[in-house]
ZAMARGU-4260 file (C-alpha; in steps of 0.2 Angstrom, whole numbers, plus 5000, padded with zeros to 4 digits):
<rodrens>
0) 5638/5708/5590 | 5644/5694/5578 | 5642/5677/5585 | 5652/5661/5581 | 5642/5645/5575
5) 5647/5628/5569 | 5640/5616/5556 | 5648/5601/5563 | 5650/5605/5582 | 5655/5587/5586
10) 5672/5591/5579 | 5675/5603/5593 | 5679/5588/5605 | 5695/5588/5596 | 5700/5604/5605
15) 5704/5592/5620 | 5720/5588/5610 | 5727/5605/5614 | 5731/5601/5632 | 5739/5585/5627
20) 5750/5595/5615 | 5755/5608/5628 | 5759/5594/5641 | 5771/5585/5628 | 5780/5601/5624
25) 5783/5606/5642 | 5788/5589/5648 | 5800/5585/5633 | 5819/5591/5635 | 5819/5609/5630
30) 5832/5613/5616 | 5827/5630/5611 | 5829/5647/5620 | 5814/5651/5630 | 5807/5665/5618
35) 5808/5653/5603 | 5800/5639/5613 | 5785/5649/5618 | 5783/5656/5600 | 5784/5639/5592
40) 5771/5632/5605 | 5759/5647/5601 | 5760/5644/5582 | 5757/5625/5584 | 5742/5629/5595
45) 5735/5642/5583 | 5737/5630/5568 | 5729/5615/5577 | 5714/5626/5583 | 5712/5633/5566
50) 5712/5616/5558 | 5699/5609/5571 | 5688/5624/5569 | 5688/5622/5550 | 5683/5604/5552
55) 5668/5610/5563 | 5662/5621/5549 | 5665/5638/5559 | 5653/5652/5554 | 5653/5670/5558
60) 5635/5676/5561 | 5632/5695/5560 | 5616/5702/5566 | 5604/5709/5553 | 5590/5721/5558
65) 5580/5721/5542 | 5563/5713/5542 | 5555/5703/5528 | 5536/5701/5528 | 5526/5689/5517
70) 5508/5693/5515 | 5497/5678/5512 | 5481/5684/5503 | 5466/5673/5502 | 5460/5673/5484
75) 5446/5659/5486 | 5428/5661/5480 | 5422/5662/5499 | 5430/5680/5500 | 5417/5693/5494
80) 5423/5707/5483 | 5422/5720/5498 | 5433/5709/5509 | 5445/5707/5494 | 5446/5726/5492
85) 5449/5728/5511 | 5463/5715/5511 | 5472/5723/5496 | 5470/5740/5505 | 5478/5733/5520
90) 5493/5726/5510 | 5495/5743/5501 | 5495/5752/5518 | 5508/5741/5525 | 5519/5743/5510
95) 5517/5762/5512 | 5523/5761/5530 | 5537/5749/5526 | 5554/5755/5534 | 5569/5758/5524
100) 5579/5742/5522 | 5564/5731/5524 | 5556/5720/5511 | 5539/5712/5507 | 5532/5698/5496
105) 5514/5693/5492 | 5507/5676/5490 | 5489/5673/5483 | 5481/5657/5487 | 5465/5647/5484
110) 5466/5629/5477 | 5484/5632/5476 | 5497/5645/5481 | 5505/5657/5469 | 5519/5670/5471
115) 5511/5687/5466 | 5527/5697/5471 | 5544/5690/5477 | 5553/5699/5492 | 5557/5717/5487
120) 5558/5734/5494 | 5546/5741/5481 | 5532/5751/5490 | 5518/5749/5477 | 5506/5734/5476
125) 5499/5736/5459 | 5485/5725/5452 | 5484/5708/5459 | 5484/5696/5444 | 5487/5679/5451
130) 5473/5666/5448 | 5475/5652/5461 | 5458/5644/5458 | 5444/5649/5469 | 5436/5632/5472
135) 5445/5628/5488 | 5455/5636/5502 | 5472/5628/5505 | 5480/5638/5519 | 5494/5625/5522
140) 5501/5627/5505 | 5501/5646/5507 | 5511/5645/5523 | 5523/5633/5516 | 5526/5644/5501
145) 5528/5659/5512 | 5541/5651/5523 | 5550/5645/5507 | 5551/5664/5501 | 5559/5670/5517
150) 5578/5674/5516 | 5590/5666/5527 | 5595/5682/5537 | 5586/5696/5546 | 5569/5696/5555
155) 5555/5686/5547 | 5536/5688/5548 | 5520/5680/5540 | 5504/5690/5538 | 5488/5680/5534
160) 5473/5688/5527 | 5459/5675/5526 | 5442/5670/5533 | 5450/5654/5539 | 5438/5643/5529
165) 5450/5629/5526 | 5444/5616/5513 | 5461/5608/5509 | 5477/5604/5518 | 5481/5606/5536
170) 5486/5624/5541 | 5490/5617/5559 | 5504/5607/5552 | 5511/5621/5543 | 5510/5633/5558
175) 5520/5620/5568 | 5533/5621/5555 | 5533/5640/5556 | 5534/5640/5575 | 5549/5628/5574
180) 5558/5641/5563 | 5554/5655/5575 | 5543/5664/5562 | 5527/5672/5569 | 5511/5672/5560
185) 5500/5688/5561 | 5482/5686/5556 | 5470/5699/5549 | 5453/5690/5549 | 5441/5692/5534
190) 5423/5689/5533 | 5417/5673/5523 | 5400/5680/5521 | 5393/5686/5504 | 5390/5704/5500
195) 5371/5705/5502 | 5358/5691/5502 | 5364/5673/5501 | 5352/5658/5501 | 5361/5641/5499
200) 5356/5623/5500 | 5368/5616/5513 | 5361/5598/5513 | 5350/5585/5504 | 5344/5569/5511
205) 5336/5556/5500 | 5335/5537/5502 | 5350/5530/5492 | 5340/5514/5488 | 5321/5511/5485
210) 5309/5498/5478 | 5299/5500/5463 | 5283/5510/5466 | 5290/5517/5482 | 5287/5536/5484
215) 5302/5545/5489 | 5304/5559/5502 | 5318/5572/5500 | 5323/5583/5514 | 5332/5599/5509
220) 5341/5611/5521 | 5342/5629/5516 | 5352/5642/5525 | 5349/5661/5522 | 5358/5676/5527
225) 5341/5686/5528 | 5323/5684/5527 | 5317/5683/5509 | 5304/5675/5497 | 5311/5661/5486
230) 5306/5646/5476 | 5312/5628/5478 | 5313/5618/5461 | 5318/5599/5460 | 5322/5591/5443
235) 5321/5573/5441 | 5329/5561/5428 | 5331/5569/5412 | 5332/5586/5419 | 5314/5590/5419
240) 5306/5599/5434 | 5296/5587/5444 | 5292/5597/5460 | 5291/5616/5464 | 5285/5626/5478
245) 5286/5644/5485 | 5296/5647/5501 | 5297/5660/5514 | 5315/5659/5520 | 5320/5666/5537
250) 5337/5671/5542 | 5346/5655/5548 | 5344/5637/5543 | 5327/5628/5539 | 5323/5611/5533
255) 5309/5608/5519 | 5302/5591/5514 | 5296/5586/5497 | 5287/5571/5491 | 5294/5565/5474
260) 5284/5556/5460 | 5287/5537/5459 | 5303/5534/5451 | 5307/5521/5437 | 5319/5506/5441
265) 5337/5510/5440 | 5348/5525/5445 | 5338/5541/5447 | 5347/5558/5448 | 5338/5573/5456
270) 5344/5591/5457 | 5337/5603/5470 | 5338/5622/5467 | 5333/5637/5477 | 5329/5653/5467
275) 5330/5669/5477 | 5330/5686/5469 | 5346/5696/5472 | 5356/5681/5478 | 5374/5687/5479
280) 5381/5669/5478 | 5371/5658/5466 | 5385/5645/5465 | 5378/5637/5481 | 5360/5637/5476
285) 5359/5619/5470 | 5363/5601/5476 | 5362/5584/5469 | 5355/5568/5476 | 5354/5550/5469
290) 5344/5535/5472 | 5343/5517/5465 | 5326/5510/5462 | 5326/5491/5461 | 5314/5482/5449
295) 5313/5466/5439 | 5329/5459/5433 | 5335/5466/5416 | 5346/5458/5403 | 5356/5467/5390
300) 5361/5457/5374 | 5375/5465/5364 | 5376/5456/5346 | 5390/5458/5334 | 5379/5455/5319
305) 5361/5457/5316 | 5350/5442/5322 | 5364/5433/5331 | 5355/5436/5348 | 5337/5432/5341
310) 5336/5414/5348 | 5343/5418/5365 | 5332/5433/5367 | 5316/5423/5363 | 5322/5410/5376
315) 5324/5423/5389 | 5308/5431/5385 | 5299/5415/5387 | 5307/5413/5404 | 5299/5430/5409
320) 5315/5441/5409 | 5316/5459/5403 | 5328/5458/5388 | 5335/5472/5378 | 5345/5469/5362
325) 5357/5482/5355 | 5371/5482/5341 | 5389/5482/5348 | 5391/5500/5341 | 5376/5506/5351
330) 5381/5497/5368 | 5380/5508/5383 | 5397/5518/5384 | 5398/5520/5403 | 5396/5512/5420
335) 5380/5522/5424 | 5371/5516/5408 | 5377/5498/5411 | 5371/5498/5429 | 5353/5499/5422
340) 5355/5480/5418 | 5358/5466/5430 | 5367/5455/5417 | 5375/5458/5400 | 5380/5445/5386
345) 5391/5448/5371 | 5386/5437/5357 | 5400/5435/5343 | 5406/5453/5346 | 5423/5457/5340
350) 5434/5468/5351 | 5435/5482/5338 | 5416/5484/5338 | 5415/5489/5356 | 5422/5505/5362
355) 5437/5505/5374 | 5427/5514/5387 | 5413/5501/5386 | 5426/5487/5388 | 5433/5495/5404
360) 5416/5498/5411 | 5411/5480/5408 | 5425/5474/5420 | 5420/5486/5434 | 5402/5481/5430
365) 5405/5464/5436 | 5419/5466/5448 | 5413/5481/5458 | 5394/5482/5454 | 5392/5463/5457
370) 5383/5460/5440 | 5384/5446/5428 | 5393/5445/5411 | 5393/5431/5398 | 5402/5429/5381
375) 5395/5418/5368 | 5406/5411/5354 | 5407/5414/5336 | 5419/5417/5322 | 5423/5434/5329
380) 5422/5430/5348 | 5434/5426/5361 | 5452/5424/5354 | 5446/5425/5336 | 5438/5442/5340
385) 5454/5449/5347 | 5449/5449/5365 | 5465/5443/5372 | 5473/5455/5385 | 5457/5466/5387
390) 5447/5471/5403 | 5433/5460/5396 | 5444/5444/5396 | 5449/5448/5414 | 5431/5446/5419
395) 5428/5429/5410 | 5431/5412/5417 | 5443/5408/5402 | 5458/5416/5394 | 5461/5417/5375
400) 5477/5407/5376 | 5477/5391/5365 | 5482/5376/5376 | 5500/5372/5375 | 5497/5354/5370
405) 5489/5360/5354 | 5502/5361/5340 | 5497/5371/5325 | 5503/5367/5308 | 5514/5378/5297
410) 5505/5392/5288 | 5508/5400/5271 | 5500/5418/5269 | 5499/5428/5253 | 5494/5447/5256
415) 5487/5455/5240 | 5488/5474/5242 | 5479/5486/5230 | 5492/5500/5226 | 5481/5509/5213
420) 5480/5528/5213 | 5466/5529/5225 | 5476/5520/5238 | 5489/5535/5238 | 5476/5546/5247
425) 5481/5552/5264 | 5471/5550/5280 | 5477/5559/5295 | 5494/5562/5287 | 5497/5544/5281
430) 5492/5536/5265 | 5481/5520/5264 | 5495/5510/5256 | 5507/5514/5270 | 5494/5508/5283
435) 5491/5492/5273 | 5510/5489/5272 | 5511/5492/5291 | 5498/5478/5293 | 5508/5467/5282
440) 5524/5471/5292 | 5514/5466/5308 | 5509/5450/5300 | 5528/5446/5296 | 5532/5450/5315
445) 5519/5436/5320 | 5526/5423/5309 | 5534/5407/5316 | 5550/5401/5308 | 5541/5388/5299
450) 5528/5399/5292 | 5529/5408/5275 | 5524/5426/5269 | 5522/5433/5251 | 5516/5451/5248
455) 5510/5456/5231 | 5506/5474/5227 | 5495/5476/5212 | 5484/5488/5202 | 5481/5483/5184
460) 5495/5470/5186 | 5507/5464/5199 | 5519/5479/5202 | 5530/5472/5217 | 5532/5455/5225
465) 5540/5453/5242 | 5544/5435/5245 | 5541/5421/5247 | 5550/5423/5263 | 5550/5411/5278
470) 5547/5417/5296 | 5565/5416/5300 | 5568/5430/5288 | 5554/5441/5294 | 5566/5456/5296
475) 5569/5456/5277 | 5551/5456/5274 | 5548/5471/5286 | 5562/5481/5278 | 5556/5478/5260
480) 5538/5483/5265 | 5544/5499/5271 | 5547/5505/5253 | 5529/5502/5247 | 5521/5516/5238
485) 5505/5519/5227 | 5505/5518/5208 | 5494/5527/5196 | 5483/5515/5188 | 5466/5506/5191
490) 5463/5489/5198 | 5462/5472/5190 | 5457/5460/5204 | 5457/5444/5193 | 5475/5448/5188
495) 5480/5451/5206 | 5471/5435/5212 | 5480/5425/5198 | 5497/5431/5204 | 5492/5426/5222
500) 5486/5409/5216 | 5503/5406/5207 | 5512/5409/5223 | 5501/5401/5235 | 5501/5385/5225
505) 5520/5384/5226 | 5519/5382/5245 | 5517/5365/5253 | 5511/5371/5270 | 5496/5362/5277
510) 5487/5379/5280 | 5487/5392/5265 | 5477/5408/5266 | 5475/5424/5255 | 5471/5441/5262
515) 5465/5454/5249 | 5466/5473/5254 | 5458/5485/5242 | 5448/5501/5242 | 5437/5496/5227
520) 5433/5483/5215 | 5433/5482/5196 | 5418/5477/5186 | 5429/5467/5174 | 5431/5448/5175
525) 5422/5447/5192 | 5415/5430/5187 | 5432/5424/5182 | 5438/5430/5199 | 5424/5420/5208
530) 5429/5404/5198 | 5447/5406/5202 | 5443/5407/5221 | 5432/5391/5219 | 5447/5382/5212
535) 5458/5388/5226 | 5445/5383/5239 | 5445/5366/5231 | 5463/5365/5234 | 5460/5370/5253
540) 5466/5388/5251 | 5455/5400/5261 | 5453/5419/5257 | 5448/5434/5267 | 5443/5451/5260
545) 5447/5468/5268 | 5438/5483/5260 | 5442/5501/5264 | 5430/5515/5259 | 5412/5517/5257
550) 5408/5499/5254 | 5401/5501/5236 | 5410/5485/5230 | 5407/5475/5246 | 5395/5463/5238
555) 5409/5457/5226 | 5422/5456/5240 | 5410/5447/5252 | 5406/5434/5238 | 5424/5429/5235
560) 5427/5429/5254 | 5412/5418/5256 | 5417/5406/5242 | 5435/5406/5249 | 5429/5401/5267
565) 5436/5417/5275 | 5429/5433/5282 | 5425/5450/5276 | 5430/5466/5285 | 5424/5483/5280
570) 5431/5499/5287 | 5429/5517/5283 | 5445/5522/5291 | 5462/5515/5284 | 5469/5518/5301
575) 5460/5502/5306 | 5470/5491/5293 | 5485/5486/5304 | 5474/5480/5318 | 5462/5471/5306
580) 5476/5462/5298 | 5484/5457/5314 | 5468/5449/5320 | 5466/5440/5304 | 5483/5433/5304
585) 5482/5428/5322 | 5467/5418/5318 | 5476/5409/5304 | 5493/5406/5312 | 5485/5401/5329
590) 5467/5396/5323 | 5455/5398/5337 | 5440/5391/5328 | 5437/5372/5327 | 5422/5367/5315
595) 5417/5349/5317 | 5401/5340/5324 | 5403/5335/5342 | 5392/5331/5357 | 5396/5341/5373
600) 5404/5331/5388 | 5396/5334/5405 | 5408/5342/5418 | 5406/5347/5436 | 5388/5347/5443
605) 5380/5365/5443 | 5364/5373/5446 | 5364/5379/5427 | 5363/5360/5422 | 5350/5355/5435
610) 5337/5343/5427 | 5346/5343/5410 | 5353/5326/5406 | 5358/5328/5388 | 5362/5342/5376
615) 5361/5342/5357 | 5376/5342/5346 | 5386/5357/5340 | 5395/5361/5324 | 5410/5371/5331
620) 5417/5381/5345 | 5431/5394/5349 | 5447/5387/5358 | 5450/5394/5375 | 5459/5389/5391
625) 5449/5388/5408 | 5456/5398/5423 | 5462/5388/5438 | 5447/5394/5448 | 5434/5392/5435
630) 5421/5377/5434 | 5420/5369/5417 | 5402/5363/5416 | 5402/5357/5398 | 5418/5352/5388
635) 5422/5347/5370 | 5428/5329/5367 | 5446/5336/5367 | 5444/5343/5384 | 5443/5361/5380
640) 5429/5372/5389 | 5412/5374/5381 | 5403/5381/5396 | 5413/5388/5411 | 5408/5398/5426
645) 5417/5408/5440 | 5416/5422/5452 | 5424/5438/5448 | 5424/5451/5462 | 5407/5454/5468
650) 5399/5447/5451 | 5399/5432/5440 | 5406/5427/5423 | 5401/5414/5410 | 5409/5408/5394
655) 5400/5398/5381 | 5412/5395/5367 | 5400/5389/5354 | 5385/5399/5347 | 5366/5398/5349
660) 5363/5403/5330 | 5363/5395/5313 | 5381/5392/5311 | 5385/5380/5325 | 5370/5380/5337
665) 5355/5377/5325 | 5351/5361/5335 | 5351/5370/5351 | 5340/5384/5345 | 5327/5370/5341
670) 5330/5361/5357 | 5314/5360/5367 | 5324/5362/5383 | 5334/5377/5377 | 5322/5390/5386
675) 5324/5381/5402 | 5343/5380/5399 | 5344/5399/5395 | 5333/5403/5411 | 5344/5393/5422
680) 5360/5400/5414 | 5355/5418/5418 | 5346/5414/5434 | 5364/5409/5440 | 5372/5424/5432
685) 5360/5437/5439 | 5364/5445/5456 | 5357/5435/5470 | 5342/5443/5478 | 5348/5444/5496
690) 5337/5448/5511 | 5336/5467/5512 | 5344/5468/5529 | 5354/5484/5524 | 5348/5501/5521
695) 5359/5515/5515 | 5356/5534/5518 | 5368/5546/5509 | 5368/5564/5514 | 5380/5579/5512
700) 5387/5589/5527 | 5397/5604/5521 | 5411/5597/5509 | 5409/5579/5516 | 5398/5565/5509
705) 5391/5555/5524 | 5386/5537/5521 | 5375/5529/5535 | 5370/5510/5534 | 5357/5503/5545
710) 5358/5484/5547 | 5345/5473/5555 | 5339/5455/5554 | 5322/5449/5549 | 5315/5452/5566
715) 5321/5470/5566 | 5335/5467/5578 | 5351/5477/5575 | 5366/5467/5567 | 5382/5471/5576
720) 5400/5467/5573 | 5398/5468/5554 | 5413/5473/5543 | 5405/5484/5529 | 5416/5490/5515
725) 5415/5493/5496 | 5419/5506/5483 | 5413/5522/5476 | 5412/5521/5457 | 5412/5536/5445
730) 5404/5534/5428 | 5417/5523/5421 | 5431/5519/5433 | 5434/5515/5451 | 5435/5531/5461
735) 5438/5526/5479 | 5437/5512/5492 | 5426/5516/5507 | 5425/5507/5524 | 5411/5510/5537
740) 5414/5509/5556 | 5401/5504/5568 | 5395/5520/5578 | 5380/5511/5587 | 5370/5495/5588
745) 5367/5491/5569 | 5373/5509/5564 | 5388/5510/5552 | 5395/5527/5546 | 5408/5534/5535
750) 5412/5552/5530 | 5422/5555/5514 | 5430/5572/5510 | 5442/5568/5496 | 5431/5563/5482
755) 5428/5576/5468 | 5410/5583/5467 | 5399/5572/5456 | 5388/5557/5455 | 5394/5540/5461
760) 5388/5522/5463 | 5391/5515/5480 | 5393/5496/5480 | 5394/5490/5498 | 5396/5472/5505
765) 5393/5467/5524 | 5402/5452/5531 | 5400/5444/5548 | 5414/5440/5561 | 5418/5424/5551
770) 5420/5433/5535 | 5404/5426/5527 | 5393/5438/5517 | 5379/5445/5527 | 5372/5457/5514
775) 5375/5468/5500 | 5368/5484/5492 | 5370/5496/5478 | 5365/5514/5479 | 5368/5530/5471
780) 5376/5545/5480 | 5381/5562/5475 | 5397/5571/5482 | 5392/5589/5485 | 5401/5605/5479
785) 5416/5611/5489 | 5412/5620/5506 | 5420/5635/5498 | 5403/5640/5491 | 5394/5637/5508
790) 5393/5654/5516 | 5397/5651/5535 | 5408/5666/5539 | 5424/5656/5539 | 5433/5649/5554
795) 5439/5663/5566 | 5444/5649/5579 | 5456/5642/5566 | 5464/5659/5563 | 5466/5662/5582
800) 5474/5645/5584 | 5487/5648/5570 | 5492/5665/5578 | 5494/5657/5595 | 5504/5642/5589
805) 5517/5653/5581 | 5517/5668/5593 | 5508/5679/5581 | 5495/5693/5584 | 5477/5695/5579
810) 5470/5711/5570 | 5486/5720/5568 | 5487/5737/5560 | 5496/5739/5543 | 5511/5748/5551
815) 5514/5733/5563 | 5517/5721/5548 | 5536/5725/5549 | 5539/5724/5568 | 5554/5715/5572
820) 5551/5698/5580 | 5560/5690/5595 | 5574/5682/5585 | 5584/5687/5570 | 5593/5676/5557
825) 5610/5684/5556 | 5620/5686/5540 | 5631/5670/5540 | 5649/5670/5533 | 5658/5654/5531
830) 5676/5655/5539 | 5681/5637/5539 | 5691/5639/5523 | 5701/5654/5529 | 5705/5645/5545
835) 5711/5630/5535 | 5723/5642/5525 | 5729/5650/5542 | 5733/5633/5549 | 5743/5629/5533
840) 5752/5645/5534 | 5757/5643/5552 | 5764/5626/5550 | 5779/5631/5540 | 5782/5646/5551
845) 5783/5634/5566 | 5795/5623/5557 | 5806/5637/5553 | 5806/5644/5571 | 5811/5627/5578
850) 5824/5621/5565 | 5833/5636/5557 | 5847/5646/5567 | 5842/5664/5566 | 5857/5675/5563
855) 5865/5685/5577 | 5877/5700/5575 | 5892/5691/5585 | 5907/5685/5574 | 5907/5667/5581
860) 5889/5665/5576 | 5894/5667/5558 | 5908/5654/5557 | 5906/5642/5544 | 5915/5625/5540
865) 5928/5633/5528 | 5933/5646/5541 | 5934/5633/5555 | 5946/5623/5544 | 5957/5638/5541
870) 5957/5642/5559 | 5963/5624/5563 | 5977/5626/5551 | 5983/5643/5560 | 5998/5640/5573
875) 5994/5643/5591 | 6011/5651/5595 | 6022/5664/5587 | 6022/5663/5568 | 6037/5653/5562
880) 6045/5653/5545 | 6040/5639/5534 | 6053/5625/5532 | 6060/5621/5515 | 6051/5608/5507
885) 6067/5598/5505 | 6070/5598/5524 | 6052/5593/5528 | 6049/5575/5530 | 6032/5570/5521
890) 6020/5561/5533 | 6011/5546/5528 | 5992/5546/5524 | 5986/5540/5540 | 5996/5553/5550
895) 5989/5567/5539 | 5971/5562/5542 | 5973/5561/5561 | 5982/5577/5561 | 5968/5586/5552
900) 5955/5579/5564 | 5965/5585/5579 | 5966/5602/5571 | 5947/5602/5567 | 5943/5598/5586
905) 5955/5612/5592 | 5947/5624/5580 | 5930/5620/5587 | 5935/5621/5605 | 5943/5639/5601
910) 5927/5644/5593 | 5917/5639/5608 | 5928/5648/5620 | 5927/5663/5609 | 5908/5662/5609
915) 5908/5661/5628 | 5920/5676/5629 | 5934/5666/5637 | 5946/5669/5623
</rodrens>
C-alpha cells in the first residue's frame, strides 16, 4: 500500500493553522447561504493544506518487491585458483536462480574495488576480467562501492565472497554504514590457504645496529602447510649467498637461527629465502632484514675540480680520519649511499655538477640522519655556484644572499653569440641558437635599471646587434632576442671580439663583462684574439667563455677566458646554456667573490678554534649572509662570515667561505696548525659518540614492522619515562614519522602498518622528562611484503562479525542470494509540485464562490440597473395620457434630480417585494 513521506516534515506544524482558519470563518458574520459558505470553507482548507504539504516536500512511496543483489568477489592474491573457481560458480548459480524482475551486479576487489558488472537482469556471468590488484585486500572499499551501486527502490542485499584476510581499510566501518541503511550482508567464506604445499617466511629478527667485528645472529620463522624438505639461503650485501642449510619442515611454525659472517661497517642488507620443491605460493618465500654496523668515522670529500680537496684530505688523513675523495659527478646519488659516511664536504662544487637527487639527499642526510655537512668556498661555490634556494643551502649556516648594506655598481654586459650554421642544429626539438638566445633573454630579465646589455650575433662577421639597451628597456631586448636565427657561414672569433670590444668600450659602467657562446673556434687569428683580450683586460674588462659541444676548441676558449679574468664553461648539451648564462650574469651583476688579501677576525669562542690563537691571511672569499641562529667563528674585516657553524635538525652544518687551495688559501695549506684545525673542524662536525644506552630490534609481524627499543643506563638499570621518536627514511626522502611508547620498564615499542614494503633507515632520538637528549641511534629496518602473501587461512571471525553487524547470514546457498530482506525501499514519487498547482487552482474557485452572484431562474434575480430605471419611470396607477408639452411646467434641475432618486428607491423597493413574493 502506498505511503506518504515528507522531505521537510518540520513544515507540517503549519497544519495547526487550519483550526484557526475554521474558527475565523465560523465566528465571523455569515453573508453567504449555508451551501456556498461550507463549499468555500472546504476549498480554502484544501488549498491551504496542499500548500503546506508542498512546502513539506510530500512524497508518495509505492512498495517495490524487486530484489537487487550486489556480489562482492575477492580477487586478491590470497585466494587460490580453486577458491576463485568456487566463488565464480556460486555467482553463476545464483544468477541462474534469479527470479524474474530482480537484478544483480558484481564487484571484484583487491587493492581497490572495480565494477565488473552493473545492476542488470542478465543471467549470464561471463569471463571475469577486472584486475583490482592482488597485493592487498580492501573489503571496506568493496562494501562502499556495493552500497553505491544499489538502486533507491526495492529490496537490497550484499553477498561477500572472501577469506576475510583484510590488509587495508576497515570493513567494520563499512558494515555499520550498511546496517544503518538496512542492507544485510550475506557471507560466503573462502579459504585463504594455497592449493597444495606452502612454505613461507613469516618473520625475520636481526639486530638493527651492531658494532664492527660483532657476529650477528638471524632468527627466521618459517610456516609450512605440510611436512617437507627445504633449504634456507641467506644472501648478504651485494646479493651473494653467505649462509645455506638444509631443513626438514614440519606442518606448522618453526624458528631457525643462523650465525652470519662478520659484517662491514655501514648498512648491510640481508635476504632470507626458503626453497621448497612444489611450493604453490613462492611470493612469500623471502624476507629482508637490515642492520647498521658502526665503525671508525668516515669523511666524504666531494670536489668540483681535480685536486681541490688535496690539502684538506692530507690534513684529515694526518688526523687519523678515514677519508674518501670523489668528483662531483661521481658523488653518491641517494641517502643509503651517503649514510656510509659520517660527514661530507663540498669543495668548490657548483650546483649544476651535483645531481638533484643528491642535493635532496644531502639535506635529509644532515637533518634526519644527524650527520655533518660542510661547504668550502671557491669561485664556483656558495652563491657564485648557484646554490641559492636549494636543499643544500637549507642545511648550511649561511644563506647565499648578499648583505643589503653592500651596494653593487652598475654593470655593462656584452653577449657574443655564435650564429654559424652548426648552431642551427636541433637538440630535443630546439636549436642551439634558440637556447643561447633564451639565456640572453634571462640575462636581460636580471638587469637592474642602471645596467646595460648588448647582444651581438656573429659568424664570419657581426650579423645582428641588439642594444645597447639599459635595464629599464629589458622588455625590448627580450622581444628582439626572440627573433634570433642561425646563419650559414663559418666563424671568425677575432672579428666577433672586435665588435664586442667596440661596444663594451662605449660604456662607462664600473663593471664591464663579455660572455662568448660558441660551439667551435676558428684556427685563424687566434693570437690576435688573445692580444685583443689582453688589451680589454688592461681596460678592466673581463671575459667568460661558454663552449658547447665536444670540447675540441676548449684550449683556445680557456686561454682567452683566463686572460680575460673570467671563467670557462663546457657543456655537451645546449639545453644547459640558459642556466649557465644566468649563473654567470648573476655573478657579474651581484658579484659574490671578493678577491683581496685579508686576515680573518676572531668571532665567538668555539671548540673548533680551541688552542688556535692566530690564522694566516687569505686571498679571497665568497660573500654570504649568516643565519640568525648560526655562530660566526671567523669573519672578514667587513664583518661577513668566513667560518660559521650551526645545528640543523639532528646534524650539524659548517660554512668556510674561502678555500684551502692555491687560489686563496695557499698560506693555510702550508700552515703548520692546519692539520690540527682540520681535525677540530671535523671533530665538531662528526656525529657525537653518545653512550650506547639504546638498543633497537626490528622485526616483522605479518604486515607490520615492529620497532622495539631497550633503554638502560651504564649500570644496566632500565631508563623509564623517555620520549623516543624519529623518522623512517627511504633511500632518498623522508617516508614517515615514528613515535615509540613505553610498554614496560625501559621497553619502548611501535608497530607500523602503513609504510610500503622496502628498506628504511631508522633515526631515533630519546629525550628525558626535561626534553634533554638522552640518546640517539641509527639503524636499518625492512618493511615486509603485504600479509596478502602470508597463507593463514583468512579471518573467519571478521566475516562472522560483518554478517552479524548487518543482520546477514553465513554460508548461504546460491538460491538464497535474492531473498527479500525485512525492509524495502519503495518507489518514490514527488507530489509537492502537483499539490502546489492544486492550491493555486482552488484559490480562484474559492474567490468566485464567495464574490460572484450565481444566476437563478427567477425574474427578479436577473434585474439590472437599466431595467430598475425603467421600472422607476413606470406609473403606479392607471396609465394616463401624457400631457401636452406646452401644458407641462418644466421643473428645475434640483427637483429633477431628487425626483429621479425617489423613483429609483421606489423601484428598488418594488423589486425587493417582488423577490419576496409580496407583490
